[in-house]
N, C-alpha and C positions, 0 to 999 in steps of 0.2 A: 506597412508590418515590421521590414527588415528592421527599421531606425526602431522600434517597440521593442522588438525580442532583441536589439544591442544594448537597451537601455533596463532590460529586464537581467537581461546577464550581467549586465556590471553590476545592479544593486545586489542578483545573488552572488557574486564575487567578493560582496565588498561585505559578506557576514566574515566577519574576523573569527567566531566562534564557532565556523563549520567544521572544521579539523577538530576543536573539542567534543562538539555533538557527535560526531563520527567515530571518535576514540571513547566515548562515553558509550555508544550503541556496542563497540567491535567488545569492549569490556563485560556488558551485558550480554551479550552473544556467547563469551567464553566463559562465563562464571556461569551460565543456563547448562553448557556440555561437560563442564565440572560437577555440576551437582546430580547431571544425568549417573556421572561413572561413580560419585560416591554414593551417591543414596539408591543405586539401581532394583536393591531388594523391593524397594518401595512402587516398584512400577513392573506389577504382575503380568508373566507373559511378555513382557518385553524385552528382547535381549538385545539391546543398544551396539554390544560387539558386534553382532552378525547382520546390521543392517546396513546396507547399501548408503551412498550418498544420497541419493536420491529419496529414498526412504527415510533417513535420519532428517536430512533438511525440511521434509513432510511434516514430519514428527516436529519438528521445531515450529512449523506456522500455524499448527493445528491446536497449539498451548496456548489455553486464554490466563491472561492477556496479551494480544499480540503488543510487543512491544515495537515493532513497525507499522502497526496500524497507528498505534499513538502518535509518534514521531511523524508520522506524515502527516496526522488530524492537526497536530499542534504548528507543524511548520507552514502547513498551508495556510491557517487561519492566521498565521504572524505575520508572514510572507505580503498575504493579500491585503491585510490591513494595514502595514507599513507603509503601504504605497499612499495611504492616506495622512497618515502623520505625518511623513517627509514634503509631500508637498507634490509627488512626480504626477499623478493623476490631472494635474492643470496643464500640461503637456499637451492633452489629447480631449480633454472634457469636451472643446467646442465639436469635434470632429465625432460624427454617430459612427461612421465606418472603423474610424481608430479604435473605438471602444472595443468593436468587435474582435480586431486583432489583438487588443490586449489581453483580452479574453485565451485567445487562442495562444500568444506568447506564455503566458501565465503556465498554460496547460504542457504548454515544451517545456519548461524551466522545473514543472514539478516532474515531469520526465524523466527530467536529468537528474533532480534529486533520491528518486525512487530509483532510477540504477546506481548512484553511488552507496545509498542503505544497501541496495543486494548484493553489490561488488563489495562493501566491507563486510556482507553478512557471509558471502561466499568465501573469503579470506579467513574470517574466525572461524568457519567449521571446519575447513581443512586444517588448520593446527592445532583446533578441539581435540576435532578423530585422533589426527596423529600425536597427540601428546597423550590421551586419555583413553583414545581405542584405536590404539598402534595395528592391531591384528583385522581392523572393520575392513570390509570388502569394498572397494570403488564402484561395482556393478557397473552396468551399461552407460557409457558415456552419452547415447542419443537421448536417452531416457534422460537424464539428467539436466541436458541442454534442454530439452522441451520443457521439463517442468520448471527450470528458469525464466524460461523465454514466458511460460501462460502467468506465472508468479509475479513478474517482473510487470505482464501487461495488465492483470486482475489489480495491483497495487494501483500503478497507475489511474486507473478507470478510480478508485476510491478516492484518489487525491483531484483528480477531475470533480469526483460528485463534492468533496469538500470543498473545492473552489467555488463551487456553485452554492453551496452552505452558508461559505462566508462574504459572499457576494449581498446573500440575501439576509443576513443575518443583520440587526442595526446594532450592534457593537460588538466590540471586541472579546468582551466576555460571554457574550450569547453564541459568538460563534464557535469560541473553545467548548462551552459546555455540551451544544451541540457536537462537535469534532469528536469530544471524548464520547458520547451516547452514541455514536457510530462506530468508533475504532475500539467501544468493549462489547460491540454486538448484543447491544441492548434490545435493540428494532430485531434485530435475528433472531436473539432467542425467544422473543415474544411471537415473532411470526412461526416459528418452527410448533411452538407449542400449539398455537390457535391449528394452524394445519392439521396438528397432531389429533389433535380434538374432531377437526370437520370430516379428517380420511384417515385415519387411523394412524399407520407408519406411514408419516408425510416427509419424509427426509426429499425422497424425489423432488418434490413440491417448494419445499422451503428453500434447497438446494439454488432457486432461480434468483436469490437476493446474494448481492455483490460478496458482502462479509461471511454470508453461509459459505457461499463458492469459493471463497479464499481459504478457510478453514475447516472446509472438507477435502479430505487426501484424496489425491487423483490417482486413477487406475491405469496406468499407463502402463503397456507391454515393452518387452524389449525392444522394437523398433521406434516407441517412442511416439507414436500416434496414437493409439486405440483410445478410444474414450476425449480425444484433446477436443474436441468439436464445441461441448457442452462449456468448460470454462472461456474455451474462445470467444463462442457465441456471447455469451454472458460478458465476457470483458468489454468486446465491441460494442454492447447495444448500451453499456452505461456510460461507457468512454464518450460517446457521441449522444446520447440523449441527455446526459448533463454539462457535456460542451455547449450543446445548442440550446438548452435552459440558461446556461451562464451568460453566451452570446446576450441571446434576448433579452435579459434581466439587465444585462449591464448598458446594453443600447437605449431602454427606454427609463436606464435610471435616472435620477435626478440627481447629480453630484454636487452641487451648488450650495 
C-alpha cells in the first residue's frame, strides 16, 4: 500500500503543468470577484460588500458552472487514465489486493489535489475581497473554517465518485464526457425537476444528491455547527460508496 502511495505521489509531483493549472484557476477566481464588483447592480438584492467571508465563498461555489468541479473532473479522469498510457498499472496488475490499494492511493492523491484547489481559492478570495471589497466583513472564523472543511470533504467525495466513473468508462473520451456531465450538475438539475414534479417543492429531497448539496448554500450559525450534519453525512456516504465501488470494480477488472 505504501509503495503504491509513493508511486502515485511521484506521478502527481511529476506533473509540470500543475503550477500553471493552479495559476489559471487562481486567475479565474480573481476575475470572477472582479466581475462581481464591476457588475454588482446586475445581482439584484445581493450586497457583496456586506457579505462575510463564508457567505461570499458559498455564493461563489453556488454559481454554475462550477470551475472547481470542472477542474476536479478533468484532472481525475486524466490522472486515472494516464496510468494506463504510462504502463504504471503493470506494477500491480497481477496482485488483486494491490488493485484495491491503488484505488485508495488515488483517492488520497485526489484529496491532496482538492486541498490544493481550495487553498488556491481561499487565497484568491482573500486577495479579491481585499482589492475589490475592502470594507467587507470577515465574519465568524468558526463558521468559515467549518464551511471550508465541509466543502473540501464534499468536493473530495465528488473526486472519488469521478474516480469510479473514470475506472468504469471504456475510454478517456467517455470518461471526460461523463465527468463534465456530472461537473455541470446535469443529473442534479434533472433530479431536482423530477422531485419537484413528484413532491412539489423537492429541494430538500434533491439536496441528497452530491452536486446539489455542493451548490446549495449551508445555513451555518456563529458556532459553525448548525445544519453541518447533512453535508457531512452526504459527503461521507458518497465517499465510502464510490470508494468501495471503485475498489470492487478495479479488483474484478481485466487490465490485460
